[in-house]
C-alpha positions, -999 to 999 in steps of 0.1 A, spaced: 246 156 -470 276 149 -447 276 149 -409 294 182 -404 266 199 -424 239 185 -401 260 194 -370 265 229 -384 227 233 -387 221 222 -351 249 244 -338 227 274 -341 210 279 -307 177 293 -321 175 266 -347 182 239 -322 153 253 -301 130 251 -331 142 215 -338 136 204 -302 102 221 -301 90 196 -327 100 165 -307 70 141 -305 45 168 -316 36 182 -350 33 220 -350 25 248 -374 46 279 -381 24 300 -359 26 275 -330 64 277 -330 64 315 -333 42 318 -302 59 291 -282 95 302 -288 88 340 -289 109 344 -321 101 366 -351 81 348 -379 109 355 -404 135 337 -382 112 308 -376 107 305 -414 145 306 -420 152 279 -394 124 257 -407 137 259 -442 173 250 -432 161 221 -410 139 209 -439 167 211 -464 189 191 -440 161 163 -439 158 167 -402 122 178 -404 93 176 -429 63 197 -438 29 181 -443 2 191 -467 -17 208 -439 14 229 -431 24 211 -400 61 204 -393 75 172 -377 108 156 -371 119 129 -396 133 95 -387 168 110 -393 159 139 -371 149 115 -343 182 98 -345 201 130 -342 178 142 -314 188 112 -294 225 118 -302 222 153 -290 207 142 -257 237 118 -252 261 147 -260 244 171 -235 245 146 -206 281 136 -215 292 172 -216 275 178 -182 295 149 -168 326 155 -188 350 160 -159 338 128 -142 339 107 -173 374 120 -183 389 111 -149 372 77 -145 371 44 -164 338 37 -183 351 5 -198 327 -17 -178 296 3 -188 280 -16 -217 278 2 -250 240 0 -251 238 18 -218 263 45 -230 238 50 -258 211 56 -233 229 84 -214 206 109 -230 177 97 -207 196 106 -176 191 144 -177 187 148 -139 218 128 -129 241 145 -104 277 140 -91 284 132 -54 316 150 -46 325 140 -10 333 106 4 316 110 38 284 123 23 285 96 -4 288 68 23 261 85 44 238 86 13 246 49 7 234 40 42 203 62 39 193 46 6 195 11 22 177 23 53 148 38 33 145 11 8 111 -6 7 113 -31 -21 147 -36 -37 184 -35 -27 209 -44 -54 246 -40 -46 279 -46 -63 309 -40 -41 346 -47 -36 344 -46 2 318 -47 30 320 -14 50 316 -18 88 296 14 88 266 0 68 263 -33 86 239 -21 113 216 -5 87 218 -35 65 211 -60 93 178 -43 101 167 -42 64 174 -79 57 149 -89 84 122 -79 60 118 -112 40 97 -94 13 128 -73 3 144 -83 -30 181 -83 -20 209 -92 -44 247 -87 -38 274 -91 -64 310 -91 -51 342 -95 -71 369 -121 -66 391 -99 -45 367 -105 -16 376 -141 -17 411 -132 -5 417 -136 32 435 -103 36 431 -69 21 449 -37 25 418 -18 36 426 -14 73 397 -17 98 371 0 77 360 -32 59 356 -68 67 381 -95 56 370 -127 38 361 -147 69 341 -119 85 323 -113 52 313 -149 49 301 -150 85 281 -118 80 264 -133 49 257 -166 67 243 -149 98 221 -128 77 210 -158 56 221 -140 25 244 -165 9 217 -174 -16 214 -138 -25 252 -133 -31 271 -140 -63 308 -138 -71 320 -121 -103 352 -140 -112 370 -109 -124 377 -76 -107 346 -53 -107 358 -18 -117 327 -2 -103 306 -2 -72 268 2 -75 239 6 -51 203 4 -64 171 7 -43 136 18 -51 145 52 -36 176 59 -57 209 47 -71 246 54 -68 274 44 -92 311 46 -83 337 40 -111 373 31 -112 399 58 -111 436 49 -116 431 13 -107 408 16 -77 371 24 -72 368 61 -64 345 66 -34 352 104 -35 329 109 -65 299 91 -78 269 94 -101 236 95 -82 199 102 -88 165 92 -74 148 96 -108 132 64 -121 152 66 -154 185 63 -135 171 35 -113 161 16 -144 194 24 -162 215 11 -132 193 -19 -128 200 -29 -164 237 -23 -157 235 -45 -126 216 -73 -143 242 -77 -170 269 -85 -145 246 -104 -121 239 -129 -149 277 -135 -152 281 -141 -114 285 -175 -97 270 -186 -64 292 -183 -33 303 -218 -26 
């Protein structure tokens, strides 16, 4: 059995439906026939091919279930499906800073969407901070003036878990970002005034992504041609994406140093 044979078996749409119908639940031939509304002869043919490929097994009481090998390929298919859904975004942005173990969890992010417009993305960024009730985790390469009023109100809530990871470019006193973002001195004064220095860490390399996580949703901006692209982002308010981005954030937070 070689990989192209297994992929060939799963390339048939009806057979793939039969295979997926067995995920986490044992079923008999009749159950599948009724659930999938397929002729019994077709169900039998698909079950035989899946069984011959060692992707499913048949028990003594005539129930079919997915094998361990089948479970592995089921997870791989989920990764493929999400990756294909996001193919244009992934092919135009760098994913080098996404840990491999998180790439392998992409299959869990079935409801993820792409934010396509800069203004709407920044508005959503502000709304997520404004509506956050428990958590605000941020990685950024600049502090946008537009989010400061919203952020200042939120940090007055001392029960809020706030953590901010910035890259070393923010330690430079001048940046070519015009008047839309604060320079180093202004950033430091903002964090001091807000009593946030203890919640801020510096990543000693360039962060090739920008990330916002709250208990209401998350947004991820990736590098495109050497700069973080704020025109497009991955976003979702599903718990699976919040957990995925939180794990992403934690890996880089651990590598950060306190702002001295």
